[in-house]
OpenMM code with the backbone's topology and positions (N, CA, C; nanometers):
from openmm import Vec3, app, unit

residues = "MET ILE ARG GLY LEU GLY VAL PHE LEU VAL VAL VAL GLY ILE SER LEU LEU ALA PHE MET SER TRP LEU SER LEU TRP MET TYR ASN ALA ILE ALA HIS SER GLY THR SER ALA ALA GLY SER ARG PHE ASN GLY GLY PRO LYS ASP VAL ALA PHE ILE VAL PHE VAL CYS GLY LEU VAL MET LEU ILE GLY LEU ALA ALA THR VAL ALA GLY SER TRP GLN ILE ILE PHE GLY ARG GLN ASN LYS LEU ILE VAL ALA ALA VAL VAL VAL LEU GLY LEU ILE PHE LEU GLY THR GLY MET ALA VAL SER PHE MET GLU".split()
positions = [
    Vec3(-2.8197, -2.1379, -1.4459),
    Vec3(-2.7556, -2.2092, -1.3362),
    Vec3(-2.6056, -2.2274, -1.3623),
    Vec3(-2.5698, -2.2763, -1.4818),
    Vec3(-2.4292, -2.3035, -1.5111),
    Vec3(-2.3494, -2.1725, -1.5207),
    Vec3(-2.4119, -2.0670, -1.5709),
    Vec3(-2.3431, -1.9374, -1.5788),
    Vec3(-2.3225, -1.8795, -1.4383),
    Vec3(-2.4175, -1.9015, -1.3494),
    Vec3(-2.4025, -1.8569, -1.2107),
    Vec3(-2.2864, -1.9273, -1.1423),
    Vec3(-2.2725, -2.0574, -1.1678),
    Vec3(-2.1578, -2.1314, -1.1142),
    Vec3(-2.0271, -2.0818, -1.1765),
    Vec3(-2.0347, -2.0408, -1.3023),
    Vec3(-1.9172, -1.9845, -1.3681),
    Vec3(-1.8719, -1.8557, -1.3004),
    Vec3(-1.9679, -1.7702, -1.2657),
    Vec3(-1.9346, -1.6461, -1.1944),
    Vec3(-1.8700, -1.6800, -1.0603),
    Vec3(-1.9247, -1.7790, -0.9898),
    Vec3(-1.8675, -1.8215, -0.8614),
    Vec3(-1.7239, -1.8708, -0.8806),
    Vec3(-1.6997, -1.9511, -0.9846),
    Vec3(-1.5647, -2.0017, -1.0113),
    Vec3(-1.4675, -1.8876, -1.0408),
    Vec3(-1.5128, -1.7892, -1.1173),
    Vec3(-1.4257, -1.6759, -1.1489),
    Vec3(-1.3904, -1.5995, -1.0212),
    Vec3(-1.4887, -1.5759, -0.9362),
    Vec3(-1.4629, -1.5038, -0.8109),
    Vec3(-1.3664, -1.5823, -0.7220),
    Vec3(-1.3893, -1.7121, -0.7079),
    Vec3(-1.3017, -1.7958, -0.6257),
    Vec3(-1.1612, -1.8020, -0.6863),
    Vec3(-1.1531, -1.8187, -0.8180),
    Vec3(-1.0230, -1.8270, -0.8842),
    Vec3(-0.9421, -1.6994, -0.8701),
    Vec3(-1.0073, -1.5849, -0.8920),
    Vec3(-0.9366, -1.4577, -0.8790),
    Vec3(-0.8966, -1.4332, -0.7335),
    Vec3(-0.9819, -1.4739, -0.6401),
    Vec3(-0.9476, -1.4600, -0.4980),
    Vec3(-0.8253, -1.5436, -0.4623),
    Vec3(-0.8210, -1.6679, -0.5114),
    Vec3(-0.7038, -1.7534, -0.4864),
    Vec3(-0.5781, -1.6914, -0.5457),
    Vec3(-0.5876, -1.6452, -0.6699),
    Vec3(-0.4711, -1.5832, -0.7335),
    Vec3(-0.4240, -1.4601, -0.6573),
    Vec3(-0.5172, -1.3754, -0.6182),
    Vec3(-0.4807, -1.2525, -0.5476),
    Vec3(-0.4186, -1.2834, -0.4113),
    Vec3(-0.4824, -1.3718, -0.3340),
    Vec3(-0.4314, -1.4032, -0.2004),
    Vec3(-0.2958, -1.4721, -0.2074),
    Vec3(-0.2806, -1.5682, -0.2969),
    Vec3(-0.1532, -1.6396, -0.3051),
    Vec3(-0.0427, -1.5485, -0.3580),
    Vec3(-0.0770, -1.4546, -0.4463),
    Vec3(0.0234, -1.3583, -0.4928),
    Vec3(0.0703, -1.2709, -0.3774),
    Vec3(-0.0261, -1.2199, -0.2992),
    Vec3(0.0092, -1.1376, -0.1832),
    Vec3(0.0931, -1.2181, -0.0840),
    Vec3(0.0512, -1.3421, -0.0556),
    Vec3(0.1225, -1.4267, 0.0398),
    Vec3(0.2634, -1.4576, -0.0093),
    Vec3(0.2782, -1.4831, -0.1377),
    Vec3(0.4108, -1.5110, -0.1935),
    Vec3(0.5031, -1.3907, -0.1800),
    Vec3(0.4515, -1.2727, -0.2103),
    Vec3(0.5330, -1.1520, -0.1953),
    Vec3(0.5687, -1.1262, -0.0493),
    Vec3(0.4735, -1.1488, 0.0404),
    Vec3(0.4996, -1.1296, 0.1827),
    Vec3(0.6071, -1.2269, 0.2305),
    Vec3(0.5970, -1.3542, 0.1881),
    Vec3(0.6979, -1.4529, 0.2291),
    Vec3(0.8338, -1.4195, 0.1697),
    Vec3(0.8342, -1.3745, 0.0434),
    Vec3(0.9613, -1.3367, -0.0188),
    Vec3(1.0280, -1.2249, 0.0589),
    Vec3(0.9507, -1.1220, 0.0926),
    Vec3(1.0065, -1.0102, 0.1687),
    Vec3(1.0530, -1.0550, 0.3070),
    Vec3(0.9791, -1.1457, 0.3693),
    Vec3(1.0165, -1.1937, 0.5020),
    Vec3(1.1450, -1.2751, 0.4977),
    Vec3(1.1619, -1.3567, 0.3952),
    Vec3(1.2807, -1.4419, 0.3854),
    Vec3(1.3996, -1.3633, 0.3313),
    Vec3(1.3753, -1.2774, 0.2331),
    Vec3(1.4852, -1.2062, 0.1674),
    Vec3(1.5479, -1.0998, 0.2568),
    Vec3(1.4704, -1.0399, 0.3442),
    Vec3(1.5229, -0.9329, 0.4285),
    Vec3(1.5554, -0.9847, 0.5670),
    Vec3(1.6741, -1.0358, 0.5798),
    Vec3(1.7338, -1.0835, 0.7049),
    Vec3(1.6651, -1.2068, 0.7627),
    Vec3(1.5783, -1.2719, 0.6872),
    Vec3(1.5192, -1.3970, 0.7338),
    Vec3(1.4141, -1.3826, 0.8413),
    Vec3(1.3729, -1.2608, 0.8736),
    Vec3(1.2703, -1.2431, 0.9758),
    Vec3(1.1455, -1.1834, 0.9142),
    Vec3(1.0322, -1.2189, 0.9686),
    Vec3(0.9063, -1.1619, 0.9211),
    Vec3(0.8739, -1.0377, 1.0026),
    Vec3(0.7657, -0.9725, 0.9667),
    Vec3(0.7234, -0.8516, 1.0378),
    Vec3(0.6898, -0.8833, 1.1832),
    Vec3(0.6449, -1.0052, 1.2094),
    Vec3(0.6089, -1.0440, 1.3455),
    Vec3(0.7308, -1.0872, 1.4265),
    Vec3(0.8478, -1.0894, 1.3640),
    Vec3(0.9685, -1.1258, 1.4352),
    Vec3(1.0020, -1.2741, 1.4306),
    Vec3(0.9215, -1.3545, 1.3638),
    Vec3(0.9514, -1.4972, 1.3548),
    Vec3(1.0589, -1.5204, 1.2493),
    Vec3(1.1296, -1.6304, 1.2635),
    Vec3(1.2382, -1.6629, 1.1722),
    Vec3(1.2032, -1.7844, 1.0884),
    Vec3(1.2543, -1.7861, 0.9651),
    Vec3(1.2429, -1.9038, 0.8788),
    Vec3(1.3712, -1.9829, 0.8937),
    Vec3(1.3600, -2.1056, 0.9432),
    Vec3(1.4777, -2.1873, 0.9688),
    Vec3(1.4936, -2.3014, 0.8688),
    Vec3(1.4173, -2.2982, 0.7616),
    Vec3(1.4239, -2.4051, 0.6629),
    Vec3(1.5407, -2.3878, 0.5687),
    Vec3(1.5648, -2.4929, 0.4946),
    Vec3(1.6723, -2.4918, 0.3969),
    Vec3(1.6190, -2.4713, 0.2562),
    Vec3(1.7041, -2.4883, 0.1571),
    Vec3(1.6628, -2.4693, 0.0176),
    Vec3(1.5500, -2.5635, -0.0254),
    Vec3(1.5492, -2.6857, 0.0268),
    Vec3(1.4419, -2.7800, -0.0080),
    Vec3(1.3076, -2.7320, 0.0472),
    Vec3(1.3103, -2.6741, 0.1647),
    Vec3(1.1868, -2.6221, 0.2238),
    Vec3(1.1335, -2.5041, 0.1438),
    Vec3(1.2225, -2.4174, 0.1002),
    Vec3(1.1815, -2.3033, 0.0184),
    Vec3(1.1240, -2.3533, -0.1141),
    Vec3(1.1883, -2.4525, -0.1745),
    Vec3(1.1392, -2.5073, -0.3006),
    Vec3(0.9999, -2.5685, -0.2827),
    Vec3(0.9774, -2.6356, -0.1708),
    Vec3(0.8464, -2.6957, -0.1455),
    Vec3(0.7397, -2.5879, -0.1272),
    Vec3(0.7731, -2.4820, -0.0544),
    Vec3(0.6787, -2.3723, -0.0342),
    Vec3(0.6429, -2.3078, -0.1677),
    Vec3(0.7437, -2.2855, -0.2507),
    Vec3(0.7190, -2.2266, -0.3829),
    Vec3(0.6331, -2.3200, -0.4669),
    Vec3(0.6580, -2.4510, -0.4597),
    Vec3(0.5790, -2.5490, -0.5339),
    Vec3(0.4325, -2.5442, -0.4912),
    Vec3(0.4077, -2.5448, -0.3620),
    Vec3(0.2694, -2.5434, -0.3126),
    Vec3(0.1991, -2.4130, -0.3496),
    Vec3(0.2671, -2.3010, -0.3329),
    Vec3(0.2072, -2.1718, -0.3713),
    Vec3(0.1775, -2.1691, -0.5209),
    Vec3(0.2695, -2.2163, -0.6012),
    Vec3(0.2476, -2.2213, -0.7459),
    Vec3(0.1329, -2.3137, -0.7837),
    Vec3(0.1212, -2.4258, -0.7141),
    Vec3(0.0128, -2.5197, -0.7418),
    Vec3(-0.1221, -2.4581, -0.7075),
    Vec3(-0.1313, -2.3901, -0.5957),
    Vec3(-0.2572, -2.3234, -0.5586),
    Vec3(-0.2894, -2.2125, -0.6582),
    Vec3(-0.1874, -2.1409, -0.7039),
    Vec3(-0.2109, -2.0376, -0.8044),
    Vec3(-0.2590, -2.0989, -0.9360),
    Vec3(-0.2037, -2.2141, -0.9745),
    Vec3(-0.2513, -2.2831, -1.0946),
    Vec3(-0.3960, -2.3276, -1.0805),
    Vec3(-0.4330, -2.3750, -0.9620),
    Vec3(-0.5720, -2.4143, -0.9384),
    Vec3(-0.6626, -2.2916, -0.9495),
    Vec3(-0.6196, -2.1785, -0.8958),
    Vec3(-0.6965, -2.0550, -0.9079),
    Vec3(-0.7100, -2.0098, -1.0529),
    Vec3(-0.6018, -2.0208, -1.1284),
    Vec3(-0.6056, -1.9845, -1.2704),
    Vec3(-0.6994, -2.0769, -1.3470),
    Vec3(-0.6913, -2.2072, -1.3186),
    Vec3(-0.7798, -2.3032, -1.3862),
    Vec3(-0.9257, -2.2771, -1.3510),
    Vec3(-0.9536, -2.2419, -1.2263),
    Vec3(-1.0909, -2.2105, -1.1871),
    Vec3(-1.1403, -2.0858, -1.2593),
    Vec3(-1.0538, -1.9868, -1.2745),
    Vec3(-1.0914, -1.8647, -1.3455),
    Vec3(-1.1207, -1.8943, -1.4925),
    Vec3(-1.0363, -1.9739, -1.5552),
    Vec3(-1.0572, -2.0101, -1.6958),
    Vec3(-1.1845, -2.0931, -1.7109),
    Vec3(-1.2041, -2.1901, -1.6216),
    Vec3(-1.3238, -2.2740, -1.6287),
    Vec3(-1.4505, -2.1911, -1.6084),
    Vec3(-1.4473, -2.1004, -1.5130),
    Vec3(-1.5627, -2.0145, -1.4894),
    Vec3(-1.5907, -1.9226, -1.6065),
    Vec3(-1.4859, -1.8672, -1.6651),
    Vec3(-1.5031, -1.7807, -1.7820),
    Vec3(-1.5650, -1.8587, -1.8979),
    Vec3(-1.5179, -1.9816, -1.9176),
    Vec3(-1.5728, -2.0677, -2.0224),
    Vec3(-1.7223, -2.0906, -1.9993),
    Vec3(-1.7573, -2.1206, -1.8750),
    Vec3(-1.8979, -2.1464, -1.8426),
    Vec3(-1.9840, -2.0220, -1.8632),
    Vec3(-1.9317, -1.9059, -1.8301),
    Vec3(-2.0069, -1.7816, -1.8502),
    Vec3(-2.0284, -1.7560, -1.9995),
    Vec3(-1.9239, -1.7737, -2.0790),
    Vec3(-1.9316, -1.7428, -2.2224),
    Vec3(-2.0165, -1.8444, -2.2983),
    Vec3(-1.9910, -1.9741, -2.2746),
    Vec3(-2.0540, -2.0777, -2.3565),
    Vec3(-2.1722, -2.1475, -2.2893),
    Vec3(-2.1914, -2.1274, -2.1601),
    Vec3(-2.3054, -2.1875, -2.0920),
    Vec3(-2.2946, -2.3369, -2.0693),
    Vec3(-2.1732, -2.3897, -2.0769),
    Vec3(-2.1506, -2.5317, -2.0496),
    Vec3(-2.0061, -2.5508, -2.0042),
    Vec3(-1.9790, -2.6689, -1.9483),
    Vec3(-1.8440, -2.6978, -1.9001),
    Vec3(-1.7572, -2.7499, -2.0139),
    Vec3(-1.6287, -2.7249, -2.0033),
    Vec3(-1.5309, -2.7792, -2.0950),
    Vec3(-1.4673, -2.9002, -2.0265),
    Vec3(-1.4796, -3.0170, -2.0880),
    Vec3(-1.4305, -3.1407, -2.0252),
    Vec3(-1.2793, -3.1399, -2.0056),
    Vec3(-1.2064, -3.0766, -2.0952),
    Vec3(-1.0606, -3.0702, -2.0820),
    Vec3(-1.0202, -2.9867, -1.9607),
    Vec3(-1.0876, -2.8736, -1.9414),
    Vec3(-1.0569, -2.7887, -1.8253),
    Vec3(-1.0940, -2.8601, -1.6963),
    Vec3(-1.2084, -2.9286, -1.6947),
    Vec3(-1.2498, -3.0040, -1.5754),
    Vec3(-1.1465, -3.1111, -1.5431),
    Vec3(-1.0979, -3.1812, -1.6453),
    Vec3(-0.9956, -3.2847, -1.6241),
    Vec3(-0.8667, -3.2233, -1.5693),
    Vec3(-0.8283, -3.1054, -1.6208),
    Vec3(-0.7069, -3.0387, -1.5720),
    Vec3(-0.7212, -3.0001, -1.4256),
    Vec3(-0.8381, -2.9502, -1.3869),
    Vec3(-0.8611, -2.9125, -1.2476),
    Vec3(-0.8578, -3.0359, -1.1576),
    Vec3(-0.9157, -3.1455, -1.2034),
    Vec3(-0.9136, -3.2697, -1.1247),
    Vec3(-0.7699, -3.3179, -1.1063),
    Vec3(-0.6897, -3.3136, -1.2117),
    Vec3(-0.5497, -3.3561, -1.2022),
    Vec3(-0.4734, -3.2654, -1.1050),
    Vec3(-0.4930, -3.1332, -1.1158),
    Vec3(-0.4260, -3.0415, -1.0230),
    Vec3(-0.4686, -3.0678, -0.8791),
    Vec3(-0.5966, -3.0947, -0.8590),
    Vec3(-0.6451, -3.1260, -0.7247),
    Vec3(-0.5843, -3.2536, -0.6701),
    Vec3(-0.5720, -3.3549, -0.7550),
    Vec3(-0.5104, -3.4807, -0.7118),
    Vec3(-0.3626, -3.4615, -0.6782),
    Vec3(-0.2938, -3.3805, -0.7571),
    Vec3(-0.1529, -3.3509, -0.7266),
    Vec3(-0.1425, -3.2798, -0.5922),
    Vec3(-0.2330, -3.1842, -0.5686),
    Vec3(-0.2340, -3.1106, -0.4420),
    Vec3(-0.2589, -3.2047, -0.3247),
    Vec3(-0.3591, -3.2920, -0.3372),
    Vec3(-0.3874, -3.3895, -0.2303),
    Vec3(-0.2724, -3.4868, -0.2118),
    Vec3(-0.2162, -3.5349, -0.3207),
    Vec3(-0.1035, -3.6280, -0.3120),
    Vec3(0.0165, -3.5653, -0.2444),
    Vec3(0.0421, -3.4401, -0.2735),
    Vec3(0.1521, -3.3693, -0.2093),
    Vec3(0.1282, -3.3564, -0.0588),
    Vec3(0.0068, -3.3201, -0.0240),
    Vec3(-0.0267, -3.3084, 0.1186),
    Vec3(-0.0138, -3.4403, 0.1921),
    Vec3(-0.0600, -3.5484, 0.1306),
    Vec3(-0.0494, -3.6797, 0.1953),
    Vec3(0.0959, -3.7241, 0.2049),
    Vec3(0.1745, -3.6975, 0.1027),
    Vec3(0.3165, -3.7346, 0.1060),
    Vec3(0.3887, -3.6622, 0.2175),
    Vec3(0.3585, -3.5349, 0.2342),
    Vec3(0.4234, -3.4581, 0.3411),
    Vec3(0.3795, -3.5065, 0.4775),
    Vec3(0.2506, -3.5386, 0.4916),
    Vec3(0.2016, -3.5846, 0.6230),
    Vec3(0.2622, -3.7199, 0.6603),
    Vec3(0.2935, -3.8033, 0.5626),
    Vec3(0.3532, -3.9338, 0.5940),
    Vec3(0.5027, -3.9215, 0.6211),
    Vec3(0.5642, -3.8122, 0.5764),
    Vec3(0.7076, -3.7937, 0.5988),
    Vec3(0.7382, -3.7513, 0.7414),
    Vec3(0.6420, -3.6932, 0.8104),
    Vec3(0.6686, -3.6423, 0.9453),
    Vec3(0.6692, -3.7493, 1.0476),
] * unit.nanometer
topology = app.Topology()
chain = topology.addChain("A")
for resn in residues:
    res = topology.addResidue(resn, chain)
    for name in ("N", "CA", "C"):
        topology.addAtom(name, app.Element.getBySymbol(name[0]), res)
């Protein structure tokens, strides 16, 4: 059972890493090349907005990496690592806190 959940975590973690990497490259190309995306939309944000986008993308990538490491640990050892679980909980709380802070700023 725990090894099966580990496989699920690895798949989810690698999927998050792959998707966020692709999305980051797509956004970089859209912003770096004349500020327009392939769909013709424009990015009108400033440096703080770009920094926030990079922060959120990096945070999601860290969560994906932590899920991959946690899943690999579970597959290899057949049990959870409390330190990795605590790290994932902290990253999740930071992600939720960031989302709530942004929603209250609007």
